[in-house]
Steps between C-alpha positions, in 0.01 A plus 500: 500500500685173438294192421536127554307194389477240775362147492255360751778291652717809544221695667407221741866439586543873564195511726611193694839666549360832620254313722783291651317179413781300343718510812404625843669808642704469819325562829501864605324835481662599172349190343160577655506843338597346166218246529258786566642723225158535335310422820362170625124470484357380831123531450482123534633479859872415506529473122791745531677254731469222243634737232797571727552127556517446122779760476701512824681229693396419853154660506298410807137564591600832663725637224223728375519675839865601453543864612638587157155430348167677535145443374307759301189532290698500179408484130122473450466531880607138544705405807871494415819427690779738400838606631449776756708761309291427188163578658453827302555319169194281550278767656596863434594420138132429432373841617326673206620843387160650577131415523258342745719205592790724600273723704345195669844358580629820658181572694475143624859506621442826683197355680672168566802669652273674748317179592815291544680771698836327456372153583363196318142393441308233313404635161132416555499700824672796339266477203197492729626799697540696179191350333716398205491120480738357238562844350745537787746331264526816291732633771768252392557715188661768715787263579439545872303187587631158597297196601539174687272220384532149636220362287240390753422843645456854376829676422644762729604833349745770605670811365858503366714805410435707188683354196828674425437507126253629242211306352665515158831359624324227696288407199804487273677266741188283530497472119866397505423232758205381294701475178788322673271228636215491244671628187492534214166674542297806407377818665143371476590179683691700762194720555278198552748326732564811711142621498586845366367707211596412144620855431720503810652165408563612142667819621720300735622287209568818302702636792701176508551484122879540519516202739292264284538279195227350284454124523231340284299824488520533879759659728787379715757681708812553292698394807336157466588444134803282579290289735240453227767393250686275745489124473229360730598364839409141583142520632411376845343152501185628672350807665157540659394855417206630703192687385602841365872424479683759289625241251148450372309807625451628146200714413463482122384218274819526292730461802300210640505322165877540485537335839234229452428439128196274554172688547353212701796503738491880529139475611601256772773732629336843467157405630207743550524463877780389733809410302688177577876479523713438192720192467835588342703201377825539306417864428146453366162526670358151463205496737326646801494420869292564809576427864291411802727487807754230412319355202608630161281425198670539165330514162778431249430591137730229368657177617801578715804280526575320822791739560273802452238362738771431760623859460150636554454287813839612632402863441166447675672350804698823552204742491524727807166422661399626845288200591671217691604190315762372263492427131218541253251259352487556125198398294525501119197554277 
């Protein structure tokens, strides 16, 4: 397996490129699928929409409802927005080879299919009917469950067709997506991100060995080597990345330290409870942000230039918010 030594600047430039954060993609469904290549976490209501806005031109407050997209209980049973054809990659790919979880997933789906009878139902109602509660979510591992969650109310669930692939093929493609967006990375980090077993993740990387290269003792898709070696693109002046955005949704201490070298600042970003948003300025995370309606509070970790502050304000003014009003009030702390 070929190997490559990459600097921090190269890795961050690569990740910005694969996350479409240096320059927004043109409006359209192809761009939406690219933006959701490794899924868009939406457990914080409409975080996925803000991730789309950071990557795709012309996003509005209803873009997340585009028919080309669907919501699922994805990695770690968090709510994700994914491209509809990719639903099996974020659900079925996580089905264990055997054991109690697989049995629970298959049995739950069988019962749920009978209760839904081709229709839709709130998950809490379906769970109550089956006396399952939150364990209803195991059914998502069969690749046959989609959800619709608007944030304020319980999600609705319904059945989709059986995936036209195998678990192994779906898991391999999920690993490719992960490495393209989060790479270079390891099988252990993939397991933690996807919420699958360490042995299954390790075997998936073995199966993909001919498609991988070693980068700094981690792995990257060989197809992405040129992108890793390429000169960095000019970074965007500012991006407001929401809680759980894939640019900074890293699960290991090593990966987080690479992205944010300061331990104090890491603790402000990856908090024990609800994460804030991440402020990206000129290609680096330089602070956090939180929003209450049309008031944005920014905690910058360093003094920003007047031009940088103007860029942040301009970015804030374009956020696709559903509530009526124009512009955004920005408070700096």
